[in-house]
N, C-alpha and C positions, 0 to 999 in steps of 0.2 A: 538390462534394459532394468532390472530389477533394486538392481544398489542404484538405483537415479529416483525412483519414486518411492523405496525406503526414506530418502532424505527432502523429499518433497512434502510428502504430507503434512507438516506442518502447516507450510506456508499454503498449503491446498485449501488447508482447517482455514488459516487465518481471512484467509480470502476470499471463504465463504462467509465466514460474520458479514466482513463487511460491506458484500451485497445485502446480508440478511437486514444488517442495517439502515442497509439506505431504502432498500422497502418496506419499514416499517411507514403506516398511511401517517402524512405531515401536521393531518387531526392528534394523534397519537401522544405526539411528540410534547412534552410538558416544560413547559418554562414563566419563568417571573414579566419579564418583559425582552422587547426584541432585543435591545442592548448587550442583554448575558449571556442570548443566546446566540450572537454577531461572535462576541469576543471566545467564548467556551465553545462555540462547534466549530472554528473556526485551526485552533487550541486539541481538539479532537486530530482534524480531519490531518492534523500533522500528523500528529503521534502518530496513528496508526496506521499511514504506508512507510513511515520514519520506521516503526518498528516490520513493516514490512518488507522493507529492503534489507533488510537489517540480516534475516526469515530467509531470507531468498539470494540473499550474496554466500550464506553459509551454509546453504543447501546445497549452489554450483557450487562449489568449490569442495564440499565433501565428498561429491561423487563420482568416481571414478570413470562412467561409462560413456562420456563424451568432452575430451578433451579441448575441444573448443572453447565446450560451455565454461569449464571449469578456468578457465583463460582469460575468458572475458566479462565475470561472473556481473561484476562488479558495471559493467555497463550492460546487457543484461536484464539486471534484475532491479536497474532505471527506469529501464527502458517499457520493462510489465506495466511497474507501475502509473509512467505516466500513461502508458496506452489503458491501462483498467480506469483506473478515473475516469480520463478522458472521457469512455464507450458510456459506464455510468454517469458520471454527470448529464453527457450529452444526452444520457435514454432516463435520463431519468422522472424526464417529463412525463415522458411517454409510458411508460412500462408501471410510476409505481403512482400510486392512490394519492391525491395534496401535494404534490413533489415537485418538485421546481428546478429544474435548470440553474446552476448557479457558479459565474466561473470562479468566486471569488472562493470556491470552492474546489476547483479544480486546482486556480494559486498555489491554494494552503493543502491540498495534496502534492505536488512539486514542489512544492517548498520542504514539506515532507521527508519528499522523498530521499532528497538532494541533504536533505538533515539525516535522513539516519545514512544518509555516506559518508560521510562527515565521523559520524558517529562509530562508523565502523570500518573506518583506520583508523579515528583515537584511541578504539579498541585494542586494537589489534596492527596496526601497526602501517607505512606506508610498502611496504614491498612483502607482508604477510605471507607467504605462502596460503596460509587460509583462507 
């Protein structure tokens, strides 16, 4: 079991960073105009979740504790990202100050998860043992 946590440390820290950024009160976010925030915000969502999916896939592939986790790393990583992004987005208006649920953020999270999957495939190849 120690093996799996060794590889999951970085993705877990990244998930905590995502949670922290989601919890920043809306009034503390500085932007010049609403349109610049909208464009940049969605790109950040996509990038953060694309990177996290890659971290999860690598962690799941490197661990040797669970064979099903290793074999289904891509599917599980994307599923985690979709669930986590959805939960954070759904509860953002309930848990965090001056924040609102935004379905477009969830769409950006989802796109980022699939972009991460595509980037992983480009970097490591279609049938990579990694």
